[in-house]
C-alpha positions as CSV (number, residue, x, y, z in Angstrom):
1,X,0.8,-18.6,-3.9
2,X,-2.5,-17.7,-4.5
3,X,-3.3,-14.0,-6.7
4,X,-5.9,-13.4,-4.8
5,X,-5.8,-14.2,-1.2
6,X,-8.7,-14.4,1.1
7,X,-8.9,-10.8,3.3
8,X,-11.7,-8.5,5.1
9,X,-14.5,-6.5,3.7
10,X,-16.3,-3.4,5.5
11,X,-19.1,-5.5,7.7
12,X,-21.9,-3.1,6.0
13,X,-21.0,-4.1,2.5
14,X,-21.4,-0.5,0.9
15,X,-18.3,-0.7,-1.4
16,X,-20.6,-3.3,-3.3
17,X,-23.4,-0.8,-3.7
18,X,-21.2,1.6,-5.3
19,X,-21.5,3.0,-8.7
20,X,-18.4,2.6,-10.5
21,X,-18.5,5.8,-12.9
22,X,-17.0,8.9,-13.6
23,X,-14.5,9.5,-11.3
24,X,-15.5,11.1,-7.9
25,X,-12.5,11.6,-5.3
26,X,-12.9,11.4,-1.8
27,X,-14.3,14.2,-0.1
28,X,-13.0,16.7,2.6
29,X,-9.3,16.8,0.6
30,X,-7.2,19.2,2.1
31,X,-6.2,22.2,-0.4
32,X,-9.0,21.2,-2.8
33,X,-9.2,25.2,-4.0
34,X,-5.8,24.2,-5.7
35,X,-5.6,23.0,-9.7
36,X,-4.5,19.3,-9.1
37,X,-2.7,19.3,-12.4
38,X,-3.0,18.5,-16.0
39,X,-2.3,14.7,-15.7
40,X,-4.7,14.3,-12.4
41,X,-7.2,15.7,-13.9
42,X,-6.9,13.7,-17.3
43,X,-7.3,10.7,-15.0
44,X,-10.4,12.2,-13.6
45,X,-11.9,12.4,-16.9
46,X,-11.6,8.6,-18.1
47,X,-14.0,6.2,-16.6
48,X,-11.5,3.2,-16.3
49,X,-9.9,5.2,-13.2
50,X,-11.5,5.4,-9.6
51,X,-10.0,7.0,-6.0
52,X,-8.5,4.1,-4.2
53,X,-10.9,5.4,-1.1
54,X,-13.6,4.4,-1.0
55,X,-13.6,1.9,-4.6
56,X,-11.1,-0.1,-3.7
57,X,-9.9,-0.1,-0.4
58,X,-9.9,1.6,3.4
59,X,-6.9,3.8,4.6
60,X,-6.3,4.8,7.7
61,X,-3.8,6.3,9.9
62,X,-3.7,3.5,12.9
63,X,-0.3,3.2,14.3
64,X,0.2,3.4,17.7
65,X,-0.7,6.6,19.0
66,X,0.3,8.0,22.6
67,X,-0.4,11.4,24.4
68,X,-1.0,13.3,27.5
69,X,-4.0,15.3,28.1
70,X,-5.0,18.2,29.7
71,X,-1.2,19.7,29.8
72,X,0.3,22.3,27.8
73,X,2.2,21.5,24.4
74,X,5.8,21.7,25.7
75,X,4.6,19.3,28.7
76,X,3.4,16.9,26.0
77,X,6.9,16.5,24.3
78,X,8.3,15.5,28.1
79,X,5.6,12.5,28.0
80,X,7.9,9.4,30.0
81,X,5.1,7.0,27.7
82,X,7.3,6.0,25.1
83,X,10.2,4.9,27.3
84,X,7.7,2.8,29.6
85,X,5.8,0.9,26.8
86,X,8.4,0.7,24.0
87,X,11.7,-0.7,23.9
88,X,14.2,-2.3,21.5
89,X,16.9,-5.0,21.1
90,X,15.8,-8.7,22.9
91,X,12.1,-9.6,23.6
92,X,11.9,-9.6,27.2
93,X,8.4,-10.9,27.3
94,X,6.6,-13.5,25.1
95,X,3.5,-11.5,25.2
96,X,5.2,-8.4,23.9
97,X,4.3,-7.3,20.1
98,X,6.5,-6.6,17.5
99,X,5.8,-3.1,15.9
100,X,6.9,-1.2,12.5
101,X,8.2,2.1,11.9
102,X,8.5,3.6,8.4
103,X,12.3,3.3,7.7
104,X,11.3,-0.2,8.1
105,X,9.4,-0.4,4.6
106,X,11.5,-0.6,1.3
107,X,9.2,-0.7,-2.2
108,X,7.8,-4.1,-1.8
109,X,8.9,-5.3,1.2
110,X,8.4,-5.1,4.8
111,X,12.0,-5.3,6.4
112,X,12.7,-4.6,10.1
113,X,16.0,-2.4,10.6
114,X,15.6,-2.9,14.4
115,X,13.4,-5.1,16.4
116,X,11.3,-2.7,18.5
117,X,8.4,-4.4,20.8
118,X,5.5,-2.8,22.4
119,X,5.0,-4.2,26.0
120,X,2.0,-6.9,26.5
121,X,1.0,-4.8,29.7
122,X,1.0,-1.5,28.3
123,X,-2.5,-0.6,30.0
124,X,-0.9,-1.1,33.3
125,X,1.8,1.3,32.9
126,X,-0.1,4.2,32.2
127,X,-0.7,6.8,34.6
128,X,-3.4,9.6,35.0
129,X,-3.7,11.7,31.5
130,X,-1.8,9.4,29.4
131,X,-3.7,8.0,26.5
132,X,-2.7,5.0,24.5
133,X,-4.0,4.0,21.2
134,X,-3.4,0.6,19.8
135,X,-5.7,-0.5,16.7
136,X,-5.3,-4.3,16.7
137,X,-8.2,-4.3,14.4
138,X,-6.2,-2.7,11.5
139,X,-3.1,-4.7,12.6
140,X,-4.9,-8.5,12.7
141,X,-5.7,-8.7,8.9
142,X,-4.4,-11.9,6.9
143,X,-3.1,-9.3,4.6
144,X,-2.5,-5.1,4.7
145,X,-0.6,-2.5,3.0
146,X,1.6,-0.6,4.6
147,X,2.8,2.7,3.3
148,X,5.7,5.6,4.7
149,X,3.8,9.1,5.8
150,X,7.1,10.5,5.0
151,X,8.8,11.4,2.0
152,X,7.8,13.1,-1.4
153,X,6.7,9.9,-2.9
154,X,4.8,6.2,-1.9
155,X,6.6,3.4,-1.0
156,X,4.7,0.8,0.2
157,X,4.9,-3.1,1.1
158,X,2.7,-6.0,2.0
159,X,2.5,-7.4,5.5
160,X,1.4,-10.9,6.3
161,X,2.5,-11.4,9.7
162,X,-0.1,-9.1,11.4
163,X,2.4,-6.1,12.8
164,X,1.3,-3.0,14.4
165,X,2.7,0.0,13.3
166,X,4.0,3.0,14.9
167,X,2.6,6.6,14.0
168,X,5.3,6.7,10.4
169,X,3.2,4.3,8.7
170,X,-0.6,4.2,7.3
171,X,-2.4,1.0,6.6
172,X,-4.3,0.3,3.7
173,X,-7.2,-2.5,3.7
174,X,-8.5,-3.8,0.1
175,X,-12.1,-3.7,0.3
176,X,-13.1,-5.1,-3.3
177,X,-12.1,-8.5,-3.3
178,X,-11.9,-8.6,-7.2
179,X,-8.5,-7.3,-6.7
180,X,-5.3,-8.8,-5.6
181,X,-3.5,-6.6,-3.0
182,X,-0.2,-6.9,-4.9
183,X,-1.5,-5.5,-8.0
184,X,-2.7,-2.2,-5.8
185,X,0.8,-2.2,-4.3
186,X,2.4,-2.6,-7.6
187,X,0.5,0.6,-8.7
188,X,1.1,2.5,-5.8
189,X,5.1,1.9,-6.3
190,X,5.1,2.8,-9.4
191,X,6.6,5.5,-11.5
192,X,3.2,6.7,-13.4
193,X,1.6,7.0,-9.6
194,X,4.7,8.6,-8.2
195,X,4.4,11.2,-10.8
196,X,0.7,11.7,-10.5
197,X,1.0,11.9,-6.5
198,X,4.0,14.8,-6.8
199,X,1.8,16.8,-9.4
200,X,-1.0,16.4,-6.7
201,X,0.9,17.5,-3.9
202,X,3.5,19.4,-4.9
203,X,6.2,18.1,-2.8
204,X,8.8,16.7,-4.8
205,X,12.1,17.8,-3.2
206,X,10.6,19.3,-0.6
207,X,12.5,18.5,2.8
208,X,10.2,16.6,5.4
209,X,7.9,16.0,2.8
210,X,4.6,14.2,4.2
211,X,2.2,12.0,2.6
212,X,-1.2,12.9,3.9
213,X,-3.9,11.0,3.8
214,X,-6.3,12.9,1.7
215,X,-3.9,12.8,-1.3
216,X,-3.5,8.8,-0.9
217,X,-7.0,8.3,-1.1
218,X,-7.5,10.4,-4.3
219,X,-4.5,8.1,-5.8
220,X,-6.2,7.1,-9.3
221,X,-6.4,3.1,-9.5
222,X,-7.1,1.8,-12.8
223,X,-10.3,-0.1,-12.6
224,X,-10.2,-4.4,-14.5
225,X,-13.0,-5.4,-16.3
226,X,-12.9,-9.1,-14.9
227,X,-15.0,-10.7,-17.8
228,X,-13.1,-14.1,-18.2
229,X,-14.6,-17.4,-16.8
230,X,-13.0,-18.9,-13.6
231,X,-11.4,-22.1,-15.5
232,X,-10.3,-19.7,-18.7
233,X,-8.6,-17.3,-16.6
234,X,-6.6,-19.8,-14.5
235,X,-5.6,-21.7,-17.6
236,X,-4.4,-18.6,-19.4
237,X,-3.0,-17.0,-16.5
238,X,-0.5,-20.5,-15.8
239,X,0.5,-20.5,-19.5
240,X,1.6,-16.9,-19.3
241,X,3.0,-17.1,-15.7
242,X,5.7,-19.8,-16.5
243,X,7.2,-17.3,-19.4
244,X,7.0,-14.3,-16.8
245,X,9.1,-16.5,-14.7
246,X,11.5,-17.3,-17.5
247,X,11.9,-14.1,-18.8
248,X,10.4,-10.8,-17.0
249,X,11.2,-8.6,-19.7
250,X,8.1,-10.3,-21.5
251,X,5.8,-9.0,-19.1
252,X,5.0,-5.2,-20.4
253,X,4.6,-7.3,-23.6
254,X,1.8,-9.5,-22.3
255,X,0.1,-7.1,-20.6
256,X,-0.3,-4.9,-23.4
257,X,-1.4,-7.9,-25.4
258,X,-4.0,-8.7,-22.7
259,X,-5.1,-4.8,-22.5
260,X,-6.0,-4.9,-26.2
261,X,-7.5,-8.6,-26.4
262,X,-10.1,-7.2,-23.8
263,X,-8.7,-9.7,-21.4
264,X,-7.8,-7.3,-18.4
265,X,-8.1,-10.3,-15.9
266,X,-4.9,-11.4,-17.1
267,X,-2.8,-8.1,-16.9
268,X,-4.7,-8.1,-13.3
269,X,-3.0,-11.2,-12.7
270,X,0.5,-11.0,-14.6
271,X,1.1,-7.5,-12.7
272,X,-0.1,-9.1,-9.2
273,X,2.1,-12.1,-9.7
274,X,5.0,-10.5,-10.5
275,X,4.7,-7.6,-7.4
276,X,4.5,-11.2,-5.4
277,X,7.5,-12.5,-7.4
278,X,9.9,-9.3,-6.5
279,X,8.6,-9.2,-3.0
280,X,10.1,-12.9,-2.8
281,X,13.0,-12.4,-4.6
282,X,13.9,-8.9,-2.1
283,X,13.2,-11.0,1.0
284,X,15.6,-13.9,-0.8
285,X,18.3,-11.6,-1.3
286,X,18.0,-10.5,2.3
287,X,20.8,-7.8,3.8
288,X,22.7,-8.4,0.2
289,X,20.3,-5.7,-1.4
290,X,18.6,-6.1,-4.8
291,X,19.7,-8.3,-7.4
292,X,20.3,-7.7,-11.4
293,X,17.3,-10.5,-11.5
294,X,14.8,-8.5,-9.0
295,X,16.0,-5.0,-10.8
296,X,14.9,-6.7,-14.2
297,X,11.5,-7.7,-12.6
298,X,11.0,-4.2,-10.7
299,X,11.9,-2.3,-14.4
300,X,9.3,-4.7,-16.0
301,X,6.7,-4.7,-13.6
302,X,6.7,-0.6,-13.5
303,X,6.8,-0.9,-17.6
304,X,3.7,-3.1,-17.4
305,X,1.8,-0.8,-15.2
306,X,2.7,2.3,-17.2
307,X,1.1,0.4,-20.1
308,X,-2.2,0.2,-17.7
309,X,-1.9,3.9,-17.6
310,X,-1.4,4.9,-21.1
311,X,1.8,5.6,-22.8
312,X,3.3,9.4,-23.1
313,X,2.2,10.4,-19.5
């Protein structure tokens, strides 16, 4: 697998012109008058971090949306649209499209629990006053990050199968091509970013907690100084990668050494590779659940991300 797969950027290229200076959270944040917490504010004052959007990614609530217009709220709930355009079970038509819900996402793994389908002729099934939005442009990407909309922490995984999504998932598209999506998803799933997110939102343990886009966009992501030449970077990474495969526990010390030696490129690549490897192990385990090897790699990966964000947080 390549550490940095090809994926799309915005057409206007605005990201390349952004000045990555002091932390500048995305505008329009809900409850912006509330204090964000000491941990979050610490990262705001550190130039090594920038918000997930707009500097690294574009995030959208772009799941299949349907509703009836020009009717009262109680009548909207009685809509027949869902029964007409969705179904579960065996595929009835080869052109019908599989879609995912939040429960189909685990950390680092897309794992559909049911086979859910959007009918290919959904437009023909609509009646007057019914509106359905299907965001094919977001779905049909070589790689994207999907994360649950419910819960008091972030649960994210990589999708490379062009799945459509329901309303219980957020979609993240990486915009800065220097960064691997596996690096970003490793950070999103980490204990330290979970701690930051919970402090930011104050939703830990809250029943029916929701992951708001505004807070997701504000997540402080560790910037990487890519300083090594392509050949040197590839050579060093290939050498260290084999050690991680043999002993995942070495990942933490190798990331620490890479950061200390001003070779953050290698730290980025090791974290991305480890996240990709963890995904592969979880897929291989299937319904048998996580293996001891996968859990060891998950623990080492989480500690390695903690190294990037600093000790004692």
